[in-house]
C-alpha positions as CSV (number, residue, x, y, z in Angstrom):
1,M,94.8,212.1,121.7
2,P,94.1,214.8,119.2
3,T,91.3,214.1,116.7
4,T,92.3,213.9,113.1
5,T,90.0,215.6,110.6
6,F,90.0,215.3,106.9
7,A,91.1,218.9,106.6
8,S,94.2,218.1,108.6
9,L,95.3,215.2,106.4
10,P,98.7,215.6,104.6
11,P,98.3,216.4,100.9
12,D,100.0,213.1,99.9
13,I,97.3,211.1,101.8
14,V,94.6,213.1,100.1
15,D,96.3,212.4,96.8
16,R,96.3,208.7,97.5
17,I,92.6,208.8,98.4
18,L,91.8,210.5,95.2
19,T,93.6,207.9,93.1
20,L,91.4,205.2,94.7
21,L,88.1,206.8,93.6
22,P,86.0,204.4,91.5
23,N,84.9,206.9,88.8
24,F,84.9,210.5,87.6
25,R,81.5,211.2,89.2
26,A,83.1,210.6,92.6
27,L,86.0,212.8,91.7
28,S,83.6,215.6,90.7
29,A,81.7,215.3,94.0
30,A,84.9,215.4,96.0
31,L,86.2,218.5,94.2
32,R,82.9,220.3,94.9
33,A,83.0,219.2,98.5
34,S,86.4,220.8,99.2
35,K,87.5,223.6,97.0
36,S,90.6,224.2,99.1
37,L,92.4,221.1,100.1
38,I,91.1,218.5,97.6
39,Y,91.0,220.9,94.7
40,N,94.6,222.1,95.4
41,V,95.9,218.5,95.6
42,F,94.1,217.7,92.3
43,L,95.6,220.7,90.6
44,N,99.1,219.6,91.7
45,H,98.6,216.0,90.3
46,P,95.9,216.1,87.7
47,L,97.4,213.5,85.3
48,S,98.3,210.8,87.9
49,I,94.9,211.1,89.6
50,T,92.8,211.1,86.4
51,H,94.7,208.2,84.9
52,A,94.4,206.2,88.2
53,I,90.6,206.8,88.3
54,A,90.4,205.8,84.6
55,Y,92.2,202.5,85.4
56,N,89.9,201.9,88.4
57,L,86.9,202.4,86.1
58,I,87.9,200.5,83.0
59,G,90.6,198.1,84.3
60,P,93.6,196.9,82.3
61,A,91.7,197.3,79.0
62,L,92.0,201.1,79.4
63,P,94.2,201.5,76.3
64,Q,91.7,199.8,74.1
65,A,88.8,201.9,75.5
66,L,90.8,205.2,75.1
67,R,91.6,204.2,71.5
68,I,87.9,204.3,70.6
69,I,87.7,207.9,71.7
70,Q,90.9,208.8,69.9
71,I,89.7,207.2,66.7
72,K,86.5,209.1,66.9
73,H,88.5,212.3,67.3
74,W,90.8,211.7,64.4
75,L,87.9,210.7,62.1
76,D,85.9,213.7,63.1
77,E,88.9,216.0,62.6
78,D,90.5,214.7,59.4
79,G,88.4,211.8,58.2
80,Y,90.0,208.6,56.9
81,H,93.4,210.4,56.4
82,G,93.5,211.3,60.1
83,F,93.3,207.7,61.2
84,S,97.0,207.2,60.4
85,N,97.8,209.8,63.1
86,A,96.1,207.7,65.8
87,A,98.6,206.4,68.4
88,P,99.1,202.6,68.8
89,E,97.5,201.0,71.9
90,D,100.7,200.9,73.9
91,E,101.1,204.7,73.6
92,I,97.5,205.7,73.9
93,I,97.5,206.6,77.6
94,Q,100.2,209.2,77.2
95,A,98.7,210.5,73.9
96,C,95.1,210.9,75.1
97,P,94.6,213.5,77.8
98,L,91.7,212.7,80.1
99,T,89.3,215.6,79.9
100,R,85.9,215.8,81.6
101,L,84.2,214.7,78.4
102,I,86.5,211.8,78.0
103,G,85.8,210.8,81.6
104,E,82.1,210.8,80.9
105,K,82.7,208.6,77.8
106,L,84.7,206.1,79.8
107,E,82.0,205.9,82.4
108,E,79.5,205.1,79.6
109,Y,81.8,202.5,78.2
110,A,82.3,200.9,81.6
111,D,78.6,200.6,82.2
112,V,78.0,199.0,78.8
113,A,81.0,196.7,79.1
114,S,79.8,195.5,82.6
115,G,76.3,194.7,81.3
116,L,77.5,192.9,78.3
117,E,80.1,190.9,80.4
118,D,77.3,189.8,82.7
119,L,75.2,188.7,79.7
120,F,78.2,186.9,78.1
121,S,79.0,185.1,81.4
122,L,75.4,184.0,81.9
123,R,75.1,182.6,78.3
124,F,78.5,181.0,77.9
125,K,80.3,180.7,81.3
126,N,77.8,179.9,84.1
127,R,74.0,179.9,83.7
128,L,73.5,180.0,87.5
129,S,74.6,183.6,88.0
130,K,73.3,186.8,86.4
131,T,76.5,188.5,87.6
132,S,79.7,187.8,85.7
133,L,81.8,184.9,87.0
134,L,84.6,185.5,84.4
135,T,88.1,185.1,85.9
136,P,90.2,188.3,85.8
137,Q,92.1,187.0,82.8
138,E,88.8,186.0,81.0
139,A,87.4,189.5,81.8
140,L,90.5,191.2,80.4
141,R,90.1,189.2,77.1
142,F,86.4,190.0,77.0
143,H,86.9,193.8,77.6
144,R,89.9,194.1,75.3
145,A,88.0,192.4,72.5
146,L,84.9,194.4,73.2
147,Y,86.7,197.7,72.9
148,R,88.6,196.6,69.8
149,T,85.4,195.5,68.2
150,W,83.8,198.8,69.3
151,A,86.6,200.7,67.5
152,C,85.8,198.7,64.3
153,T,82.1,199.6,64.5
154,V,83.0,203.3,65.0
155,I,85.1,203.1,61.8
156,N,82.1,201.5,60.1
157,A,79.8,204.3,61.3
158,E,82.0,207.3,61.0
159,V,83.8,206.7,57.6
160,T,81.6,208.2,54.9
161,D,81.6,208.6,51.1
162,E,83.8,211.7,51.6
163,D,86.6,209.5,52.9
164,V,86.7,207.3,49.8
165,T,90.0,207.8,47.9
166,D,90.8,207.5,44.2
167,D,92.4,204.1,44.9
168,E,89.0,202.7,46.1
169,E,87.3,204.2,43.0
170,E,89.8,202.6,40.7
171,D,89.5,199.2,42.5
172,E,85.7,199.4,42.0
173,D,86.2,199.9,38.3
174,Q,88.3,196.7,38.2
175,D,85.6,194.8,40.1
176,D,82.8,195.8,37.6
177,D,83.0,192.4,36.0
178,D,82.9,190.5,39.4
179,D,79.8,188.7,40.5
180,D,79.8,190.5,43.8
181,P,81.5,193.8,43.4
182,V,82.5,195.8,46.5
183,D,81.5,199.4,46.6
184,P,84.2,202.0,47.3
185,L,82.8,203.0,50.7
186,T,82.8,199.4,51.9
187,R,86.3,198.9,50.6
188,C,87.5,202.0,52.4
189,R,85.9,200.8,55.7
190,V,87.4,197.3,55.4
191,K,90.8,198.8,54.6
192,I,90.8,200.8,57.9
193,I,89.5,198.0,60.0
194,Y,92.2,195.7,58.5
195,A,94.8,198.3,59.5
196,L,93.4,198.4,63.0
197,L,93.3,194.6,63.5
198,N,96.4,193.5,61.7
199,D,98.6,194.7,64.5
200,L,97.0,192.1,66.8
201,S,98.2,188.5,67.4
202,T,96.2,185.7,66.0
203,T,95.0,184.8,69.5
204,E,93.7,188.4,70.0
205,I,92.0,188.3,66.6
206,R,90.2,185.2,67.7
207,E,89.0,187.1,70.7
208,V,87.6,189.8,68.5
209,Y,85.9,187.2,66.3
210,D,84.2,185.6,69.3
211,L,83.1,189.0,70.5
212,V,81.6,189.8,67.1
213,L,79.7,186.6,67.2
214,F,78.4,187.4,70.6
215,L,77.2,190.9,69.6
216,N,75.5,189.4,66.5
217,L,73.6,187.0,68.8
218,V,72.5,189.8,71.1
219,A,71.5,191.9,68.0
220,R,69.4,188.9,66.8
221,W,67.7,188.7,70.1
222,V,66.7,192.4,69.8
223,M,65.5,191.9,66.2
224,C,63.4,188.9,67.0
225,E,61.8,190.6,70.0
226,Q,60.9,193.7,67.9
227,Q,59.8,191.9,64.7
228,V,62.1,193.9,62.5
229,Q,64.4,192.5,59.9
230,H,67.4,194.7,60.6
231,V,68.4,197.2,63.2
232,A,71.4,199.4,62.6
233,V,73.2,198.6,65.8
234,T,76.5,200.0,64.7
235,E,78.1,200.2,68.1
236,P,78.0,197.9,71.2
237,N,76.4,200.5,73.4
238,I,73.3,200.7,71.1
239,I,73.1,196.9,71.1
240,W,73.2,196.8,74.9
241,Y,70.7,199.6,75.4
242,A,68.3,197.9,72.9
243,F,68.6,194.6,74.7
244,S,68.4,195.9,78.3
245,Q,66.0,198.7,77.9
246,G,63.9,197.6,74.9
247,I,63.7,199.4,71.6
248,P,60.8,201.9,71.6
249,S,58.0,201.2,69.2
250,D,59.4,204.1,67.1
251,L,62.5,202.5,65.6
252,T,63.6,205.7,63.9
253,S,65.6,206.6,67.0
254,F,67.6,203.4,66.4
255,N,68.2,204.2,62.7
256,A,66.5,201.1,61.2
257,G,68.5,199.6,58.4
258,I,71.1,196.9,57.7
259,W,73.9,196.5,60.1
260,D,76.9,195.7,57.8
261,G,79.5,196.2,60.5
262,P,80.0,192.5,61.2
263,R,80.3,191.8,57.4
264,N,83.1,194.4,57.1
265,I,84.9,193.1,60.1
266,D,84.6,189.6,58.8
267,S,86.1,190.7,55.5
268,A,89.1,192.3,57.2
269,L,89.5,189.2,59.4
270,S,89.4,186.9,56.4
271,Q,92.1,188.9,54.7
272,I,94.3,188.7,57.8
273,W,93.8,185.0,58.2
274,T,94.6,184.4,54.5
275,E,97.8,186.3,54.8
276,R,98.8,184.4,57.9
277,K,97.9,181.1,56.3
278,V,95.3,180.4,59.1
279,R,92.3,178.4,58.0
280,S,89.4,180.6,58.9
281,D,86.9,177.7,58.9
282,R,88.7,176.4,62.0
283,Y,87.0,179.3,63.9
284,L,83.5,179.0,62.6
285,D,82.3,177.3,65.8
286,T,84.6,178.9,68.3
287,R,82.2,181.3,70.0
288,S,83.5,182.0,73.6
289,K,86.4,179.5,73.3
290,A,89.1,182.2,72.7
291,I,87.9,184.2,75.7
292,L,86.9,181.5,78.3
293,E,89.3,179.1,79.9
294,E,86.6,177.0,81.5
295,V,82.8,176.6,81.2
296,E,80.9,175.6,84.3
297,G,77.9,173.2,84.1
298,E,78.7,171.8,80.7
299,N,77.4,168.3,81.7
300,A,74.4,169.4,83.6
301,A,71.1,167.5,82.9
302,C,67.5,168.6,82.6
303,E,65.7,168.0,85.9
304,R,62.6,166.7,84.2
305,C,63.8,164.4,81.4
306,G,67.5,163.9,82.2
307,F,68.8,165.2,78.9
308,V,72.3,166.6,79.2
309,G,71.9,170.2,78.0
310,G,74.7,172.0,79.8
311,L,74.4,175.7,79.0
312,E,71.3,175.0,76.9
313,L,69.3,174.4,80.1
314,W,66.9,177.1,81.2
315,G,65.8,178.1,84.7
316,P,65.5,181.0,87.2
317,T,68.3,183.1,85.9
318,N,68.1,182.8,82.1
319,L,64.6,181.8,81.0
320,I,64.2,185.1,79.2
321,L,67.1,184.1,77.0
322,W,65.2,180.9,76.1
323,L,62.4,183.1,74.8
324,R,64.8,185.3,72.8
325,N,66.6,182.3,71.4
326,T,63.3,180.7,70.4
327,N,62.1,184.0,68.9
328,V,59.4,185.7,70.9
329,Q,57.2,186.0,67.8
330,E,56.7,182.3,67.7
331,L,54.3,182.7,70.7
332,S,51.6,183.4,68.2
333,S,52.6,180.5,65.9
334,G,51.5,176.9,65.6
335,I,54.6,175.9,67.6
336,F,53.0,176.9,70.9
337,L,49.3,177.0,70.1
338,P,47.2,173.9,69.7
339,G,45.0,173.0,66.8
340,L,44.2,175.8,64.5
341,L,44.6,178.7,67.0
342,S,47.6,180.1,65.1
343,N,45.2,180.8,62.2
344,N,42.7,182.6,64.5
345,R,43.5,186.3,63.9
346,D,41.6,187.4,66.9
347,I,43.9,185.3,69.1
348,T,47.2,186.1,67.3
349,D,46.5,189.8,67.3
350,W,45.8,189.7,71.0
351,I,49.1,187.9,71.6
352,K,51.0,190.4,69.5
353,N,49.3,193.6,70.8
354,S,48.9,192.6,74.5
355,L,52.1,190.6,75.0
356,I,54.8,190.8,72.4
357,F,54.4,194.4,71.3
358,G,52.6,195.8,74.3
359,R,53.8,199.3,75.2
360,D,53.2,201.9,77.9
361,D,52.7,205.6,77.3
362,N,56.5,206.0,77.1
363,G,56.9,203.3,74.4
364,N,58.5,200.8,76.8
365,S,57.6,197.1,76.7
366,T,54.9,195.9,79.1
367,F,55.5,192.2,78.4
368,D,56.2,190.5,81.8
369,F,57.8,187.2,80.9
370,E,58.4,186.3,84.5
371,E,54.6,186.6,85.1
372,L,53.9,184.4,82.1
373,M,56.4,181.7,83.3
374,N,55.0,181.7,86.8
375,G,51.5,181.4,85.4
376,L,52.4,178.4,83.2
377,V,54.1,176.6,86.1
378,D,51.0,177.2,88.3
379,I,48.7,175.9,85.6
380,G,50.9,172.9,85.0
381,N,51.0,171.9,88.7
382,E,47.3,172.4,89.0
383,R,46.5,170.1,86.1
384,E,49.3,167.5,86.6
385,G,49.8,167.6,90.3
386,A,51.9,169.7,92.7
387,G,55.6,169.6,92.1
388,R,55.5,168.4,88.5
389,W,56.9,171.8,87.4
390,S,59.0,174.3,89.3
391,R,60.2,177.8,88.6
392,D,63.4,176.9,90.5
393,R,64.4,173.9,88.3
394,W,66.3,173.6,85.1
395,Y,64.8,172.4,81.9
396,C,66.0,171.6,78.4
397,N,64.6,173.2,75.3
398,D,62.1,170.4,74.6
399,C,60.7,170.5,78.2
400,V,60.3,174.3,78.2
401,G,58.7,174.0,74.8
402,E,56.3,171.4,76.1
403,L,55.3,173.6,79.0
404,F,54.4,176.3,76.5
405,R,52.6,174.0,74.0
406,R,50.4,172.4,76.7
407,F,49.5,175.4,78.8
408,F,50.1,178.7,77.0
409,W,46.6,178.7,75.5
410,R,45.1,178.1,79.0
411,W,47.2,180.9,80.4
412,I,45.9,183.3,77.7
413,L,42.3,182.5,78.7
414,L,43.1,183.0,82.4
415,H,45.0,186.2,81.8
416,K,42.2,187.7,79.7
417,T,39.8,186.8,82.5
418,K,42.0,188.5,85.1
419,R,42.1,191.6,82.9
420,G,38.4,191.8,82.9
421,E,38.0,191.1,79.2
422,T,34.7,189.6,78.0
423,I,34.9,185.8,77.6
424,H,32.3,184.5,75.2
425,D,30.6,181.1,75.1
426,D,32.8,178.3,74.0
427,C,32.7,177.2,70.4
428,W,31.8,173.5,70.1
429,Y,34.9,172.9,67.9
430,G,37.3,174.8,70.3
431,Y,40.8,175.3,69.1
432,N,40.2,173.0,66.1
433,C,37.4,175.2,64.6
434,R,38.0,175.7,60.9
435,T,35.5,178.6,60.6
436,M,37.5,180.8,63.0
437,T,40.4,180.6,60.5
438,H,38.6,182.4,57.7
439,R,35.7,184.3,59.4
440,L,37.0,186.9,61.8
441,E,33.4,187.7,63.0
442,H,33.1,184.1,64.1
443,A,36.5,184.1,65.7
444,R,35.5,187.1,67.8
445,K,31.9,185.9,68.6
446,L,32.9,182.7,70.4
447,N,35.7,181.6,72.6
448,H,38.1,179.2,70.9
449,L,40.5,178.8,73.8
450,C,38.9,175.6,74.8
451,I,39.0,171.8,74.2
452,P,36.7,170.7,71.3
453,T,33.5,169.0,72.3
454,R,32.5,168.2,68.7
455,G,34.5,167.2,65.6
456,E,38.2,166.4,65.5
457,G,39.8,166.2,68.9
458,A,36.6,166.3,70.9
459,G,37.0,165.4,74.5
460,V,40.8,165.2,74.3
């Protein structure tokens, strides 16, 4: 029986193989591997092959992803006035040729969307899996809403003062007597976002609203971790990179400032809901409900106290989200430190510099939360008996907080010892020492990570 080689395959079979490639990087590698057969087949069917690969990469939300690129193009070319030339979603695939640069953009979008979907699923769908468990229909709603929201944030970032029309200027003059006048640039951005969203059904708008709430949550996690008031995360890719990779200590690369994107989107949504006579307050607590059909583990209970926490239980897959929800900066507060330790600047500076804001030479965070949690569990079992705490169990907010309140200060002492830091003699008054709160020299001279042997709380 003759051996069939790839070079002997009929062109239609090669064409079919190319349409099954997962991304454009694979297509580029294939074209380089065979500049005769594969390249010639591609030249004969470039549109069908590239569109098939784009669909493999993005999925059924491809029109929404392509529209982001088209909106960027029109705004770059003609500003606000060019937006009216953008094709509607149902015509976008034919109107947007897939060049190499567009392929690279789609691959970036797909990576970001996949990461955010995994995070959304972990937080709102099923806390047991770090990989998304959204159904195909739920995933479509999520991606469709993500790309539509992304397009809105592009408008918010790309539309500048030069795009402001005379109409917006006149509207501002009429608003001069208002308590909260809207500046012309904001009015212009809201106007374009409104035009983008108003074509959607009310159900699809609810999906966008839930997606905006989710992105706001992730942005707050980033802000809390970095101890900044605002980070200008104008597009979902920046939010995702900041969350997954950590913002460098130099925030200038992330354009520190106020992110007013959600506010502008909210303004457009409010206008649409008013026109459609839909009570917007009905959707104030609808995060994830428009996207998800079912939530798994809603009635799950804490394995320590029995409290029914559902998705608010924390364990092996999502403990880092508990810390972000709680606000990582509170590790140096009186919430998790006993006595007066939160007023000991030597201790709080160590927590901030060595843990929360610790950075390597490349500016990346060195805070190992998993190491911290494992250490707390070990200390808890050592002091209360084996098996009282487990890194494989699920705990409610109160129980995780108790673990930190009781053992975090002991972990700090142990960690400082392991790092080879000098541990001074214990202060008689331990973590209740008042002198350490106003005399930094005393705070540094003695160890206050200890139980008081004199004064209030002695021997406890």
